[in-house]
mmCIF file of the N, C-alpha and C atoms, coordinates in Angstrom:
data_MODEL
# 
_entry.id   MODEL 
# 
loop_
_atom_site.group_PDB 
_atom_site.id 
_atom_site.type_symbol 
_atom_site.label_atom_id 
_atom_site.label_alt_id 
_atom_site.label_comp_id 
_atom_site.label_asym_id 
_atom_site.label_entity_id 
_atom_site.label_seq_id 
_atom_site.pdbx_PDB_ins_code 
_atom_site.Cartn_x 
_atom_site.Cartn_y 
_atom_site.Cartn_z 
_atom_site.occupancy 
_atom_site.B_iso_or_equiv 
_atom_site.pdbx_formal_charge 
_atom_site.auth_seq_id 
_atom_site.auth_comp_id 
_atom_site.auth_asym_id 
_atom_site.auth_atom_id 
_atom_site.pdbx_PDB_model_num 
ATOM 1   N N  . MET A 1 1  ? 134.985 17.331 168.664 1.00 0.00 ? 1  MET A N  1 
ATOM 2   C CA . MET A 1 1  ? 134.191 18.525 168.508 1.00 0.00 ? 1  MET A CA 1 
ATOM 3   C C  . MET A 1 1  ? 134.187 18.965 167.055 1.00 0.00 ? 1  MET A C  1 
ATOM 4   N N  . GLY A 1 2  ? 133.023 19.260 166.546 1.00 0.00 ? 2  GLY A N  1 
ATOM 5   C CA . GLY A 1 2  ? 132.912 19.756 165.185 1.00 0.00 ? 2  GLY A CA 1 
ATOM 6   C C  . GLY A 1 2  ? 133.070 21.260 165.144 1.00 0.00 ? 2  GLY A C  1 
ATOM 7   N N  . PRO A 1 3  ? 133.033 21.833 163.944 1.00 0.00 ? 3  PRO A N  1 
ATOM 8   C CA . PRO A 1 3  ? 133.238 23.278 163.808 1.00 0.00 ? 3  PRO A CA 1 
ATOM 9   C C  . PRO A 1 3  ? 132.144 24.105 164.485 1.00 0.00 ? 3  PRO A C  1 
ATOM 10  N N  . ASP A 1 4  ? 130.942 23.528 164.677 1.00 0.00 ? 4  ASP A N  1 
ATOM 11  C CA . ASP A 1 4  ? 129.851 24.266 165.306 1.00 0.00 ? 4  ASP A CA 1 
ATOM 12  C C  . ASP A 1 4  ? 129.756 23.998 166.804 1.00 0.00 ? 4  ASP A C  1 
ATOM 13  N N  . SER A 1 5  ? 130.622 23.155 167.340 1.00 0.00 ? 5  SER A N  1 
ATOM 14  C CA . SER A 1 5  ? 130.594 22.833 168.763 1.00 0.00 ? 5  SER A CA 1 
ATOM 15  C C  . SER A 1 5  ? 131.147 23.999 169.569 1.00 0.00 ? 5  SER A C  1 
ATOM 16  N N  . PRO A 1 6  ? 130.554 24.220 170.734 1.00 0.00 ? 6  PRO A N  1 
ATOM 17  C CA . PRO A 1 6  ? 131.093 25.290 171.581 1.00 0.00 ? 6  PRO A CA 1 
ATOM 18  C C  . PRO A 1 6  ? 132.469 24.902 172.130 1.00 0.00 ? 6  PRO A C  1 
ATOM 19  N N  . ILE A 1 7  ? 133.308 25.876 172.279 1.00 0.00 ? 7  ILE A N  1 
ATOM 20  C CA . ILE A 1 7  ? 134.647 25.631 172.804 1.00 0.00 ? 7  ILE A CA 1 
ATOM 21  C C  . ILE A 1 7  ? 134.557 25.549 174.332 1.00 0.00 ? 7  ILE A C  1 
ATOM 22  N N  . SER A 1 8  ? 135.349 24.657 174.910 1.00 0.00 ? 8  SER A N  1 
ATOM 23  C CA . SER A 1 8  ? 135.327 24.509 176.361 1.00 0.00 ? 8  SER A CA 1 
ATOM 24  C C  . SER A 1 8  ? 135.901 25.766 177.015 1.00 0.00 ? 8  SER A C  1 
ATOM 25  N N  . PRO A 1 9  ? 135.483 26.051 178.246 1.00 0.00 ? 9  PRO A N  1 
ATOM 26  C CA . PRO A 1 9  ? 136.023 27.225 178.943 1.00 0.00 ? 9  PRO A CA 1 
ATOM 27  C C  . PRO A 1 9  ? 137.547 27.183 179.074 1.00 0.00 ? 9  PRO A C  1 
ATOM 28  N N  . ARG A 1 10 ? 138.101 26.000 179.269 1.00 0.00 ? 10 ARG A N  1 
ATOM 29  C CA . ARG A 1 10 ? 139.556 25.891 179.416 1.00 0.00 ? 10 ARG A CA 1 
ATOM 30  C C  . ARG A 1 10 ? 140.269 26.250 178.119 1.00 0.00 ? 10 ARG A C  1 
ATOM 31  N N  . LEU A 1 11 ? 139.792 25.723 176.996 1.00 0.00 ? 11 LEU A N  1 
ATOM 32  C CA . LEU A 1 11 ? 140.433 26.046 175.719 1.00 0.00 ? 11 LEU A CA 1 
ATOM 33  C C  . LEU A 1 11 ? 140.211 27.506 175.343 1.00 0.00 ? 11 LEU A C  1 
ATOM 34  N N  . ARG A 1 12 ? 139.068 28.053 175.712 1.00 0.00 ? 12 ARG A N  1 
ATOM 35  C CA . ARG A 1 12 ? 138.832 29.481 175.491 1.00 0.00 ? 12 ARG A CA 1 
ATOM 36  C C  . ARG A 1 12 ? 139.872 30.300 176.268 1.00 0.00 ? 12 ARG A C  1 
ATOM 37  N N  . ARG A 1 13 ? 140.161 29.873 177.500 1.00 0.00 ? 13 ARG A N  1 
ATOM 38  C CA . ARG A 1 13 ? 141.160 30.570 178.323 1.00 0.00 ? 13 ARG A CA 1 
ATOM 39  C C  . ARG A 1 13 ? 142.545 30.468 177.694 1.00 0.00 ? 13 ARG A C  1 
ATOM 40  N N  . VAL A 1 14 ? 142.865 29.292 177.141 1.00 0.00 ? 14 VAL A N  1 
ATOM 41  C CA . VAL A 1 14 ? 144.151 29.136 176.441 1.00 0.00 ? 14 VAL A CA 1 
ATOM 42  C C  . VAL A 1 14 ? 144.253 30.171 175.327 1.00 0.00 ? 14 VAL A C  1 
ATOM 43  N N  . LEU A 1 15 ? 143.210 30.281 174.517 1.00 0.00 ? 15 LEU A N  1 
ATOM 44  C CA . LEU A 1 15 ? 143.245 31.241 173.409 1.00 0.00 ? 15 LEU A CA 1 
ATOM 45  C C  . LEU A 1 15 ? 143.324 32.684 173.913 1.00 0.00 ? 15 LEU A C  1 
ATOM 46  N N  . GLU A 1 16 ? 142.611 32.997 174.979 1.00 0.00 ? 16 GLU A N  1 
ATOM 47  C CA . GLU A 1 16 ? 142.681 34.354 175.541 1.00 0.00 ? 16 GLU A CA 1 
ATOM 48  C C  . GLU A 1 16 ? 144.105 34.692 175.963 1.00 0.00 ? 16 GLU A C  1 
ATOM 49  N N  . LEU A 1 17 ? 144.753 33.757 176.658 1.00 0.00 ? 17 LEU A N  1 
ATOM 50  C CA . LEU A 1 17 ? 146.129 34.005 177.103 1.00 0.00 ? 17 LEU A CA 1 
ATOM 51  C C  . LEU A 1 17 ? 147.086 34.124 175.925 1.00 0.00 ? 17 LEU A C  1 
ATOM 52  N N  . VAL A 1 18 ? 146.936 33.249 174.946 1.00 0.00 ? 18 VAL A N  1 
ATOM 53  C CA . VAL A 1 18 ? 147.837 33.261 173.781 1.00 0.00 ? 18 VAL A CA 1 
ATOM 54  C C  . VAL A 1 18 ? 147.678 34.562 173.003 1.00 0.00 ? 18 VAL A C  1 
ATOM 55  N N  . TYR A 1 19 ? 146.433 34.978 172.754 1.00 0.00 ? 19 TYR A N  1 
ATOM 56  C CA . TYR A 1 19 ? 146.225 36.220 172.009 1.00 0.00 ? 19 TYR A CA 1 
ATOM 57  C C  . TYR A 1 19 ? 146.661 37.453 172.801 1.00 0.00 ? 19 TYR A C  1 
ATOM 58  N N  . GLY A 1 20 ? 146.838 37.316 174.096 1.00 0.00 ? 20 GLY A N  1 
ATOM 59  C CA . GLY A 1 20 ? 147.343 38.407 174.912 1.00 0.00 ? 20 GLY A CA 1 
ATOM 60  C C  . GLY A 1 20 ? 148.851 38.571 174.850 1.00 0.00 ? 20 GLY A C  1 
ATOM 61  N N  . VAL A 1 21 ? 149.538 37.615 174.223 1.00 0.00 ? 21 VAL A N  1 
ATOM 62  C CA . VAL A 1 21 ? 150.995 37.676 174.103 1.00 0.00 ? 21 VAL A CA 1 
ATOM 63  C C  . VAL A 1 21 ? 151.365 38.624 172.964 1.00 0.00 ? 21 VAL A C  1 
ATOM 64  N N  . GLU A 1 22 ? 152.257 39.548 173.258 1.00 0.00 ? 22 GLU A N  1 
ATOM 65  C CA . GLU A 1 22 ? 152.707 40.505 172.239 1.00 0.00 ? 22 GLU A CA 1 
ATOM 66  C C  . GLU A 1 22 ? 153.320 39.766 171.055 1.00 0.00 ? 22 GLU A C  1 
ATOM 67  N N  . GLY A 1 23 ? 152.875 40.116 169.859 1.00 0.00 ? 23 GLY A N  1 
ATOM 68  C CA . GLY A 1 23 ? 153.418 39.525 168.648 1.00 0.00 ? 23 GLY A CA 1 
ATOM 69  C C  . GLY A 1 23 ? 152.569 38.411 168.062 1.00 0.00 ? 23 GLY A C  1 
ATOM 70  N N  . VAL A 1 24 ? 151.604 37.877 168.795 1.00 0.00 ? 24 VAL A N  1 
ATOM 71  C CA . VAL A 1 24 ? 150.751 36.811 168.270 1.00 0.00 ? 24 VAL A CA 1 
ATOM 72  C C  . VAL A 1 24 ? 149.699 37.423 167.350 1.00 0.00 ? 24 VAL A C  1 
ATOM 73  N N  . THR A 1 25 ? 149.646 36.916 166.122 1.00 0.00 ? 25 THR A N  1 
ATOM 74  C CA . THR A 1 25 ? 148.649 37.395 165.161 1.00 0.00 ? 25 THR A CA 1 
ATOM 75  C C  . THR A 1 25 ? 147.621 36.329 164.815 1.00 0.00 ? 25 THR A C  1 
ATOM 76  N N  . GLY A 1 26 ? 147.868 35.098 165.215 1.00 0.00 ? 26 GLY A N  1 
ATOM 77  C CA . GLY A 1 26 ? 146.920 34.009 164.974 1.00 0.00 ? 26 GLY A CA 1 
ATOM 78  C C  . GLY A 1 26 ? 147.228 32.848 165.897 1.00 0.00 ? 26 GLY A C  1 
ATOM 79  N N  . ALA A 1 27 ? 146.196 32.067 166.214 1.00 0.00 ? 27 ALA A N  1 
ATOM 80  C CA . ALA A 1 27 ? 146.406 30.929 167.109 1.00 0.00 ? 27 ALA A CA 1 
ATOM 81  C C  . ALA A 1 27 ? 145.341 29.870 166.874 1.00 0.00 ? 27 ALA A C  1 
ATOM 82  N N  . ARG A 1 28 ? 145.716 28.622 167.119 1.00 0.00 ? 28 ARG A N  1 
ATOM 83  C CA . ARG A 1 28 ? 144.797 27.491 167.099 1.00 0.00 ? 28 ARG A CA 1 
ATOM 84  C C  . ARG A 1 28 ? 145.165 26.602 168.265 1.00 0.00 ? 28 ARG A C  1 
ATOM 85  N N  . VAL A 1 29 ? 144.170 25.903 168.790 1.00 0.00 ? 29 VAL A N  1 
ATOM 86  C CA . VAL A 1 29 ? 144.432 24.997 169.910 1.00 0.00 ? 29 VAL A CA 1 
ATOM 87  C C  . VAL A 1 29 ? 143.645 23.707 169.684 1.00 0.00 ? 29 VAL A C  1 
ATOM 88  N N  . TRP A 1 30 ? 144.275 22.607 170.013 1.00 0.00 ? 30 TRP A N  1 
ATOM 89  C CA . TRP A 1 30 ? 143.672 21.281 169.900 1.00 0.00 ? 30 TRP A CA 1 
ATOM 90  C C  . TRP A 1 30 ? 143.851 20.566 171.228 1.00 0.00 ? 30 TRP A C  1 
ATOM 91  N N  . GLN A 1 31 ? 142.884 19.724 171.584 1.00 0.00 ? 31 GLN A N  1 
ATOM 92  C CA . GLN A 1 31 ? 143.006 18.933 172.804 1.00 0.00 ? 31 GLN A CA 1 
ATOM 93  C C  . GLN A 1 31 ? 142.448 17.550 172.541 1.00 0.00 ? 31 GLN A C  1 
ATOM 94  N N  . TRP A 1 32 ? 143.166 16.536 173.007 1.00 0.00 ? 32 TRP A N  1 
ATOM 95  C CA . TRP A 1 32 ? 142.706 15.154 172.974 1.00 0.00 ? 32 TRP A CA 1 
ATOM 96  C C  . TRP A 1 32 ? 143.354 14.416 174.127 1.00 0.00 ? 32 TRP A C  1 
ATOM 97  N N  . GLU A 1 33 ? 142.629 13.502 174.700 1.00 0.00 ? 33 GLU A N  1 
ATOM 98  C CA . GLU A 1 33 ? 143.081 12.727 175.858 1.00 0.00 ? 33 GLU A CA 1 
ATOM 99  C C  . GLU A 1 33 ? 143.920 13.589 176.799 1.00 0.00 ? 33 GLU A C  1 
ATOM 100 N N  . ASN A 1 34 ? 145.187 13.263 177.000 1.00 0.00 ? 34 ASN A N  1 
ATOM 101 C CA . ASN A 1 34 ? 146.058 14.020 177.916 1.00 0.00 ? 34 ASN A CA 1 
ATOM 102 C C  . ASN A 1 34 ? 147.055 14.883 177.165 1.00 0.00 ? 34 ASN A C  1 
ATOM 103 N N  . CYS A 1 35 ? 146.629 15.454 176.056 1.00 0.00 ? 35 CYS A N  1 
ATOM 104 C CA . CYS A 1 35 ? 147.545 16.260 175.245 1.00 0.00 ? 35 CYS A CA 1 
ATOM 105 C C  . CYS A 1 35 ? 146.839 17.534 174.774 1.00 0.00 ? 35 CYS A C  1 
ATOM 106 N N  . VAL A 1 36 ? 147.579 18.626 174.796 1.00 0.00 ? 36 VAL A N  1 
ATOM 107 C CA . VAL A 1 36 ? 147.098 19.901 174.283 1.00 0.00 ? 36 VAL A CA 1 
ATOM 108 C C  . VAL A 1 36 ? 148.155 20.410 173.314 1.00 0.00 ? 36 VAL A C  1 
ATOM 109 N N  . ALA A 1 37 ? 147.717 20.850 172.148 1.00 0.00 ? 37 ALA A N  1 
ATOM 110 C CA . ALA A 1 37 ? 148.632 21.419 171.161 1.00 0.00 ? 37 ALA A CA 1 
ATOM 111 C C  . ALA A 1 37 ? 148.185 22.841 170.850 1.00 0.00 ? 37 ALA A C  1 
ATOM 112 N N  . VAL A 1 38 ? 149.144 23.739 170.796 1.00 0.00 ? 38 VAL A N  1 
ATOM 113 C CA . VAL A 1 38 ? 148.870 25.144 170.514 1.00 0.00 ? 38 VAL A CA 1 
ATOM 114 C C  . VAL A 1 38 ? 149.767 25.558 169.353 1.00 0.00 ? 38 VAL A C  1 
ATOM 115 N N  . GLY A 1 39 ? 149.159 26.132 168.334 1.00 0.00 ? 39 GLY A N  1 
ATOM 116 C CA . GLY A 1 39 ? 149.909 26.670 167.207 1.00 0.00 ? 39 GLY A CA 1 
ATOM 117 C C  . GLY A 1 39 ? 149.714 28.174 167.157 1.00 0.00 ? 39 GLY A C  1 
ATOM 118 N N  . VAL A 1 40 ? 150.790 28.897 166.948 1.00 0.00 ? 40 VAL A N  1 
ATOM 119 C CA . VAL A 1 40 ? 150.706 30.360 166.899 1.00 0.00 ? 40 VAL A CA 1 
ATOM 120 C C  . VAL A 1 40 ? 151.365 30.889 165.638 1.00 0.00 ? 40 VAL A C  1 
ATOM 121 N N  . ARG A 1 41 ? 150.890 32.040 165.224 1.00 0.00 ? 41 ARG A N  1 
ATOM 122 C CA . ARG A 1 41 ? 151.488 32.759 164.109 1.00 0.00 ? 41 ARG A CA 1 
ATOM 123 C C  . ARG A 1 41 ? 151.889 34.121 164.642 1.00 0.00 ? 41 ARG A C  1 
ATOM 124 N N  . GLY A 1 42 ? 153.079 34.560 164.287 1.00 0.00 ? 42 GLY A N  1 
ATOM 125 C CA . GLY A 1 42 ? 153.576 35.846 164.764 1.00 0.00 ? 42 GLY A CA 1 
ATOM 126 C C  . GLY A 1 42 ? 153.692 36.863 163.651 1.00 0.00 ? 42 GLY A C  1 
ATOM 127 N N  . GLY A 1 43 ? 153.791 38.105 164.048 1.00 0.00 ? 43 GLY A N  1 
ATOM 128 C CA . GLY A 1 43 ? 153.988 39.186 163.090 1.00 0.00 ? 43 GLY A CA 1 
ATOM 129 C C  . GLY A 1 43 ? 155.382 39.135 162.492 1.00 0.00 ? 43 GLY A C  1 
ATOM 130 N N  . VAL A 1 44 ? 155.595 39.894 161.441 1.00 0.00 ? 44 VAL A N  1 
ATOM 131 C CA . VAL A 1 44 ? 156.871 39.867 160.727 1.00 0.00 ? 44 VAL A CA 1 
ATOM 132 C C  . VAL A 1 44 ? 158.035 40.360 161.576 1.00 0.00 ? 44 VAL A C  1 
ATOM 133 N N  . ALA A 1 45 ? 157.753 41.207 162.555 1.00 0.00 ? 45 ALA A N  1 
ATOM 134 C CA . ALA A 1 45 ? 158.828 41.753 163.385 1.00 0.00 ? 45 ALA A CA 1 
ATOM 135 C C  . ALA A 1 45 ? 159.061 40.922 164.647 1.00 0.00 ? 45 ALA A C  1 
ATOM 136 N N  . THR A 1 46 ? 158.471 39.731 164.695 1.00 0.00 ? 46 THR A N  1 
ATOM 137 C CA . THR A 1 46 ? 158.556 38.901 165.888 1.00 0.00 ? 46 THR A CA 1 
ATOM 138 C C  . THR A 1 46 ? 159.504 37.725 165.664 1.00 0.00 ? 46 THR A C  1 
ATOM 139 N N  . SER A 1 47 ? 160.432 37.537 166.576 1.00 0.00 ? 47 SER A N  1 
ATOM 140 C CA . SER A 1 47 ? 161.339 36.393 166.521 1.00 0.00 ? 47 SER A CA 1 
ATOM 141 C C  . SER A 1 47 ? 160.559 35.134 166.899 1.00 0.00 ? 47 SER A C  1 
ATOM 142 N N  . PRO A 1 48 ? 160.567 34.110 166.050 1.00 0.00 ? 48 PRO A N  1 
ATOM 143 C CA . PRO A 1 48 ? 159.825 32.888 166.365 1.00 0.00 ? 48 PRO A CA 1 
ATOM 144 C C  . PRO A 1 48 ? 160.208 32.258 167.701 1.00 0.00 ? 48 PRO A C  1 
ATOM 145 N N  . SER A 1 49 ? 161.502 32.211 168.024 1.00 0.00 ? 49 SER A N  1 
ATOM 146 C CA . SER A 1 49 ? 161.914 31.584 169.283 1.00 0.00 ? 49 SER A CA 1 
ATOM 147 C C  . SER A 1 49 ? 161.438 32.393 170.489 1.00 0.00 ? 49 SER A C  1 
ATOM 148 N N  . GLU A 1 50 ? 161.494 33.716 170.395 1.00 0.00 ? 50 GLU A N  1 
ATOM 149 C CA . GLU A 1 50 ? 161.006 34.561 171.489 1.00 0.00 ? 50 GLU A CA 1 
ATOM 150 C C  . GLU A 1 50 ? 159.492 34.446 171.639 1.00 0.00 ? 50 GLU A C  1 
ATOM 151 N N  . LEU A 1 51 ? 158.794 34.369 170.517 1.00 0.00 ? 51 LEU A N  1 
ATOM 152 C CA . LEU A 1 51 ? 157.336 34.243 170.551 1.00 0.00 ? 51 LEU A CA 1 
ATOM 153 C C  . LEU A 1 51 ? 156.937 32.936 171.233 1.00 0.00 ? 51 LEU A C  1 
ATOM 154 N N  . LEU A 1 52 ? 157.563 31.837 170.855 1.00 0.00 ? 52 LEU A N  1 
ATOM 155 C CA . LEU A 1 52 ? 157.245 30.546 171.461 1.00 0.00 ? 52 LEU A CA 1 
ATOM 156 C C  . LEU A 1 52 ? 157.560 30.541 172.960 1.00 0.00 ? 52 LEU A C  1 
ATOM 157 N N  . ALA A 1 53 ? 158.645 31.180 173.343 1.00 0.00 ? 53 ALA A N  1 
ATOM 158 C CA . ALA A 1 53 ? 159.000 31.254 174.763 1.00 0.00 ? 53 ALA A CA 1 
ATOM 159 C C  . ALA A 1 53 ? 157.948 32.049 175.545 1.00 0.00 ? 53 ALA A C  1 
ATOM 160 N N  . ARG A 1 54 ? 157.496 33.169 174.990 1.00 0.00 ? 54 ARG A N  1 
ATOM 161 C CA . ARG A 1 54 ? 156.478 33.979 175.674 1.00 0.00 ? 54 ARG A CA 1 
ATOM 162 C C  . ARG A 1 54 ? 155.156 33.224 175.791 1.00 0.00 ? 54 ARG A C  1 
ATOM 163 N N  . VAL A 1 55 ? 154.765 32.545 174.726 1.00 0.00 ? 55 VAL A N  1 
ATOM 164 C CA . VAL A 1 55 ? 153.523 31.768 174.753 1.00 0.00 ? 55 VAL A CA 1 
ATOM 165 C C  . VAL A 1 55 ? 153.639 30.643 175.776 1.00 0.00 ? 55 VAL A C  1 
ATOM 166 N N  . SER A 1 56 ? 154.751 29.929 175.767 1.00 0.00 ? 56 SER A N  1 
ATOM 167 C CA . SER A 1 56 ? 154.957 28.842 176.730 1.00 0.00 ? 56 SER A CA 1 
ATOM 168 C C  . SER A 1 56 ? 154.850 29.349 178.167 1.00 0.00 ? 56 SER A C  1 
ATOM 169 N N  . ASN A 1 57 ? 155.439 30.499 178.436 1.00 0.00 ? 57 ASN A N  1 
ATOM 170 C CA . ASN A 1 57 ? 155.428 31.058 179.793 1.00 0.00 ? 57 ASN A CA 1 
ATOM 171 C C  . ASN A 1 57 ? 154.023 31.399 180.286 1.00 0.00 ? 57 ASN A C  1 
ATOM 172 N N  . VAL A 1 58 ? 153.179 31.947 179.410 1.00 0.00 ? 58 VAL A N  1 
ATOM 173 C CA . VAL A 1 58 ? 151.837 32.323 179.872 1.00 0.00 ? 58 VAL A CA 1 
ATOM 174 C C  . VAL A 1 58 ? 150.931 31.108 180.071 1.00 0.00 ? 58 VAL A C  1 
ATOM 175 N N  . LEU A 1 59 ? 151.279 29.974 179.451 1.00 0.00 ? 59 LEU A N  1 
ATOM 176 C CA . LEU A 1 59 ? 150.427 28.791 179.547 1.00 0.00 ? 59 LEU A CA 1 
ATOM 177 C C  . LEU A 1 59 ? 150.791 27.864 180.708 1.00 0.00 ? 59 LEU A C  1 
ATOM 178 N N  . VAL A 1 60 ? 151.910 28.087 181.343 1.00 0.00 ? 60 VAL A N  1 
ATOM 179 C CA . VAL A 1 60 ? 152.351 27.219 182.451 1.00 0.00 ? 60 VAL A CA 1 
ATOM 180 C C  . VAL A 1 60 ? 151.266 27.028 183.519 1.00 0.00 ? 60 VAL A C  1 
ATOM 181 N N  . PRO A 1 61 ? 150.571 28.081 183.957 1.00 0.00 ? 61 PRO A N  1 
ATOM 182 C CA . PRO A 1 61 ? 149.572 27.875 185.019 1.00 0.00 ? 61 PRO A CA 1 
ATOM 183 C C  . PRO A 1 61 ? 148.410 26.955 184.627 1.00 0.00 ? 61 PRO A C  1 
ATOM 184 N N  . LEU A 1 62 ? 148.150 26.795 183.341 1.00 0.00 ? 62 LEU A N  1 
ATOM 185 C CA . LEU A 1 62 ? 147.032 25.959 182.897 1.00 0.00 ? 62 LEU A CA 1 
ATOM 186 C C  . LEU A 1 62 ? 147.401 24.488 182.747 1.00 0.00 ? 62 LEU A C  1 
ATOM 187 N N  . GLN A 1 63 ? 148.675 24.176 182.758 1.00 0.00 ? 63 GLN A N  1 
ATOM 188 C CA . GLN A 1 63 ? 149.122 22.811 182.490 1.00 0.00 ? 63 GLN A CA 1 
ATOM 189 C C  . GLN A 1 63 ? 148.929 21.919 183.703 1.00 0.00 ? 63 GLN A C  1 
ATOM 190 N N  . GLN A 1 64 ? 148.355 20.750 183.451 1.00 0.00 ? 64 GLN A N  1 
ATOM 191 C CA . GLN A 1 64 ? 148.152 19.738 184.485 1.00 0.00 ? 64 GLN A CA 1 
ATOM 192 C C  . GLN A 1 64 ? 149.345 18.783 184.479 1.00 0.00 ? 64 GLN A C  1 
ATOM 193 N N  . PRO A 1 65 ? 149.708 18.194 185.624 1.00 0.00 ? 65 PRO A N  1 
ATOM 194 C CA . PRO A 1 65 ? 150.880 17.313 185.700 1.00 0.00 ? 65 PRO A CA 1 
ATOM 195 C C  . PRO A 1 65 ? 150.806 16.098 184.768 1.00 0.00 ? 65 PRO A C  1 
ATOM 196 N N  . ASP A 1 66 ? 149.605 15.610 184.482 1.00 0.00 ? 66 ASP A N  1 
ATOM 197 C CA . ASP A 1 66 ? 149.481 14.413 183.654 1.00 0.00 ? 66 ASP A CA 1 
ATOM 198 C C  . ASP A 1 66 ? 149.280 14.719 182.175 1.00 0.00 ? 66 ASP A C  1 
ATOM 199 N N  . GLU A 1 67 ? 149.497 15.968 181.761 1.00 0.00 ? 67 GLU A N  1 
ATOM 200 C CA . GLU A 1 67 ? 149.298 16.362 180.374 1.00 0.00 ? 67 GLU A CA 1 
ATOM 201 C C  . GLU A 1 67 ? 150.616 16.613 179.653 1.00 0.00 ? 67 GLU A C  1 
ATOM 202 N N  . GLN A 1 68 ? 150.561 16.401 178.361 1.00 0.00 ? 68 GLN A N  1 
ATOM 203 C CA . GLN A 1 68 ? 151.677 16.766 177.489 1.00 0.00 ? 68 GLN A CA 1 
ATOM 204 C C  . GLN A 1 68 ? 151.218 17.959 176.658 1.00 0.00 ? 68 GLN A C  1 
ATOM 205 N N  . TRP A 1 69 ? 152.030 18.998 176.629 1.00 0.00 ? 69 TRP A N  1 
ATOM 206 C CA . TRP A 1 69 ? 151.728 20.184 175.842 1.00 0.00 ? 69 TRP A CA 1 
ATOM 207 C C  . TRP A 1 69 ? 152.752 20.329 174.725 1.00 0.00 ? 69 TRP A C  1 
ATOM 208 N N  . GLU A 1 70 ? 152.256 20.665 173.538 1.00 0.00 ? 70 GLU A N  1 
ATOM 209 C CA . GLU A 1 70 ? 153.109 20.962 172.386 1.00 0.00 ? 70 GLU A CA 1 
ATOM 210 C C  . GLU A 1 70 ? 152.758 22.373 171.918 1.00 0.00 ? 70 GLU A C  1 
ATOM 211 N N  . ILE A 1 71 ? 153.766 23.195 171.759 1.00 0.00 ? 71 ILE A N  1 
ATOM 212 C CA . ILE A 1 71 ? 153.563 24.566 171.305 1.00 0.00 ? 71 ILE A CA 1 
ATOM 213 C C  . ILE A 1 71 ? 154.475 24.793 170.113 1.00 0.00 ? 71 ILE A C  1 
ATOM 214 N N  . GLY A 1 72 ? 153.872 25.240 169.007 1.00 0.00 ? 72 GLY A N  1 
ATOM 215 C CA . GLY A 1 72 ? 154.664 25.419 167.797 1.00 0.00 ? 72 GLY A CA 1 
ATOM 216 C C  . GLY A 1 72 ? 154.129 26.550 166.941 1.00 0.00 ? 72 GLY A C  1 
ATOM 217 N N  . LEU A 1 73 ? 154.768 26.737 165.819 1.00 0.00 ? 73 LEU A N  1 
ATOM 218 C CA . LEU A 1 73 ? 154.402 27.797 164.891 1.00 0.00 ? 73 LEU A CA 1 
ATOM 219 C C  . LEU A 1 73 ? 153.437 27.288 163.836 1.00 0.00 ? 73 LEU A C  1 
ATOM 220 N N  . LEU A 1 74 ? 152.444 28.113 163.511 1.00 0.00 ? 74 LEU A N  1 
ATOM 221 C CA . LEU A 1 74 ? 151.565 27.825 162.387 1.00 0.00 ? 74 LEU A CA 1 
ATOM 222 C C  . LEU A 1 74 ? 152.267 28.330 161.130 1.00 0.00 ? 74 LEU A C  1 
ATOM 223 N N  . VAL A 1 75 ? 152.278 27.522 160.122 1.00 0.00 ? 75 VAL A N  1 
ATOM 224 C CA . VAL A 1 75 ? 152.953 27.881 158.870 1.00 0.00 ? 75 VAL A CA 1 
ATOM 225 C C  . VAL A 1 75 ? 151.928 27.889 157.749 1.00 0.00 ? 75 VAL A C  1 
ATOM 226 N N  . ASP A 1 76 ? 151.949 28.941 156.960 1.00 0.00 ? 76 ASP A N  1 
ATOM 227 C CA . ASP A 1 76 ? 151.063 29.011 155.799 1.00 0.00 ? 76 ASP A CA 1 
ATOM 228 C C  . ASP A 1 76 ? 151.513 28.019 154.743 1.00 0.00 ? 76 ASP A C  1 
ATOM 229 N N  . GLU A 1 77 ? 150.571 27.239 154.257 1.00 0.00 ? 77 GLU A N  1 
ATOM 230 C CA . GLU A 1 77 ? 150.893 26.321 153.173 1.00 0.00 ? 77 GLU A CA 1 
ATOM 231 C C  . GLU A 1 77 ? 150.665 27.048 151.868 1.00 0.00 ? 77 GLU A C  1 
ATOM 232 N N  . THR A 1 78 ? 151.709 27.165 151.077 1.00 0.00 ? 78 THR A N  1 
ATOM 233 C CA . THR A 1 78 ? 151.568 27.868 149.808 1.00 0.00 ? 78 THR A CA 1 
ATOM 234 C C  . THR A 1 78 ? 151.869 26.968 148.653 1.00 0.00 ? 78 THR A C  1 
# 
């Protein structure tokens, strides 16, 4: 998918759930074959480990048995 391609309803739902997690200030999602990757950025007052745990918990219902999910932190490159 290119930058002008519409996002699939499933990936849109992933982003909706992730942005609904307290402390999330940014998110990106990628999908290919049987893998989904989610990157999140948290606010300064947010513990990274707690943020990742909360994001992981809200995404459990969307995960299919044959998929691999990776959830991590987005880091600013400076």
